[in-house]
Backbone as numpy.savetxt, mean C-alpha at the origin, in Angstrom:
# Nx Ny Nz CAx CAy CAz Cx Cy Cz
0.63 0.25 -2.76 0.14 0.16 -1.42 1.30 -0.33 -0.57
1.54 0.36 0.52 2.59 -0.05 1.44 2.08 0.05 2.87
2.90 -0.41 3.76 2.53 -0.52 5.17 3.66 0.06 6.00
3.43 1.18 6.63 4.46 1.85 7.41 4.99 0.96 8.55
4.18 0.03 9.04 4.58 -0.85 10.13 5.38 -2.06 9.66
5.50 -2.24 8.37 6.15 -3.43 7.81 7.67 -3.28 7.87
8.31 -4.10 8.69 9.77 -4.04 8.80 10.45 -5.01 7.83
9.67 -5.82 7.11 10.24 -6.75 6.13 10.50 -6.08 4.79
9.99 -4.86 4.62 10.13 -4.12 3.37 10.80 -2.79 3.69
11.69 -2.36 2.82 12.36 -1.08 3.03 11.51 0.01 2.36
10.69 0.67 3.14 9.79 1.68 2.60 10.53 2.90 2.06
11.72 3.19 2.57 12.52 4.30 2.05 12.95 4.02 0.62
13.34 2.80 0.34 13.72 2.41 -1.02 12.51 2.49 -1.94
11.37 2.00 -1.46 10.14 2.08 -2.24 9.79 3.53 -2.57
9.90 4.42 -1.60 9.61 5.84 -1.83 10.57 6.44 -2.84
11.83 6.05 -2.80 12.82 6.55 -3.76 12.48 6.10 -5.18
12.04 4.86 -5.33 11.65 4.35 -6.65 10.44 5.13 -7.17
9.46 5.35 -6.32 8.27 6.10 -6.72 8.66 7.52 -7.15
9.55 8.17 -6.39 10.01 9.52 -6.77 10.66 9.51 -8.15
11.49 8.52 -8.42 12.16 8.43 -9.73 11.13 8.24 -10.85
10.15 7.38 -10.64 9.11 7.18 -11.65 8.37 8.49 -11.91
8.03 9.19 -10.84 7.30 10.45 -11.00 8.14 11.50 -11.73
9.42 11.55 -11.43 10.31 12.50 -12.12 10.39 12.20 -13.61
10.16 10.96 -13.97 10.18 10.57 -15.39 8.81 10.71 -16.03
7.85 11.26 -15.27 6.54 11.54 -15.84 5.47 10.51 -15.59
5.78 9.47 -14.83 4.78 8.44 -14.54 3.77 8.95 -13.51
2.51 8.64 -13.74 1.45 9.02 -12.81 1.27 7.87 -11.82
2.14 7.82 -10.84 2.14 6.75 -9.86 1.30 7.17 -8.66
0.33 6.33 -8.31 -0.48 6.58 -7.11 -0.03 5.63 -6.02
0.03 6.12 -4.82 0.44 5.28 -3.70 -0.52 5.44 -2.53
-0.49 4.47 -1.66 -1.22 4.55 -0.40 -0.40 3.81 0.63
-0.20 4.44 1.79 0.54 3.79 2.86 -0.34 3.70 4.10
-0.49 2.47 4.60 -1.22 2.28 5.83 -0.36 2.80 6.98
-0.94 3.58 7.89 -0.18 4.12 9.01 0.31 3.01 9.96
1.46 3.23 10.55 2.05 2.25 11.47 1.12 1.96 12.65
0.36 2.96 13.06 -0.53 2.80 14.22 -1.55 1.68 14.04
-1.83 1.32 12.79 -2.81 0.26 12.54 -2.23 -1.12 12.83
-0.92 -1.21 12.93 -0.28 -2.46 13.31 -0.53 -3.62 12.37
-0.63 -3.34 11.09 -0.90 -4.40 10.11 0.32 -5.31 9.94
0.08 -6.60 9.71 1.19 -7.52 9.47 1.79 -7.30 8.07
2.88 -7.98 7.81 3.58 -7.85 6.52 2.65 -8.13 5.33
1.99 -9.25 5.34 1.13 -9.63 4.21 -0.28 -9.08 4.45
-0.50 -7.84 4.08 -1.74 -7.14 4.42 -2.98 -7.69 3.74
-2.82 -8.51 2.70 -4.01 -9.03 2.01 -4.35 -10.46 2.38
-3.55 -11.10 3.20 -3.77 -12.49 3.58 -4.73 -12.56 4.77
-5.95 -13.00 4.51 -6.98 -13.08 5.55 -6.62 -14.07 6.65
-5.65 -14.93 6.42 -5.28 -15.93 7.41 -4.17 -15.46 8.36
-3.66 -14.26 8.17 -2.68 -13.71 9.10 -3.36 -13.45 10.44
-2.74 -13.85 11.55 -3.40 -13.71 12.86 -3.78 -12.28 13.22
-3.01 -11.30 12.80 -3.28 -9.91 13.16 -3.91 -9.12 12.01
-4.39 -9.83 11.01 -4.93 -9.19 9.82 -6.16 -8.34 10.14
-6.31 -7.27 9.38 -7.46 -6.37 9.50 -8.07 -6.19 8.11
-8.61 -7.29 7.56 -9.12 -7.22 6.20 -10.26 -6.22 6.07
-10.98 -5.97 7.15 -12.05 -4.97 7.10 -11.49 -3.58 6.83
-10.23 -3.36 7.13 -9.56 -2.08 6.87 -8.82 -2.10 5.53
-8.17 -3.22 5.24 -7.31 -3.32 4.05 -8.10 -3.50 2.76
-9.05 -4.42 2.75 -9.75 -4.74 1.51 -10.47 -3.56 0.88
-11.18 -2.73 1.64 -11.82 -1.57 1.00 -10.82 -0.62 0.33
-9.67 -0.43 0.95 -8.65 0.43 0.34 -8.12 -0.22 -0.93
-7.83 -1.49 -0.87 -7.32 -2.20 -2.04 -8.33 -2.18 -3.19
-9.59 -2.43 -2.89 -10.63 -2.40 -3.92 -10.74 -1.01 -4.53
-10.68 0.02 -3.71 -10.74 1.38 -4.23 -9.55 1.70 -5.13
-8.37 1.25 -4.72 -7.19 1.50 -5.55 -7.28 0.80 -6.90
-7.90 -0.36 -6.93 -8.02 -1.12 -8.17 -9.16 -0.59 -9.05
-10.29 -0.25 -8.45 -11.49 0.07 -9.24 -11.89 1.53 -9.21
-11.23 2.33 -8.40 -11.62 3.73 -8.24 -11.48 4.53 -9.53
-11.91 5.79 -9.51 -11.89 6.63 -10.70 -10.49 6.85 -11.27
-9.50 6.68 -10.46 -8.11 6.86 -10.88 -7.56 5.64 -11.59
-8.35 4.56 -11.68 -7.85 3.31 -12.27 -7.85 3.31 -13.80
-8.37 4.36 -14.40 -8.35 4.44 -15.85 -9.58 3.84 -16.51
-10.57 3.48 -15.76 -11.78 2.88 -16.34 -12.73 3.93 -16.86
């Protein structure tokens, strides 16, 4: 999970790592929150002033427990 609006993380480097893993056969799933949502760096911290946990938590829960999680 990444955040297009996050300037504290180099999303280009993250994308390059994911591409390398996939080229090696890893089934890597990703999700990127669009920049328009204006999420802060720490997207899971409910105490962040600009946090949108109503948007983030359902996505995070789905990524962890969804059908793609191997359960």
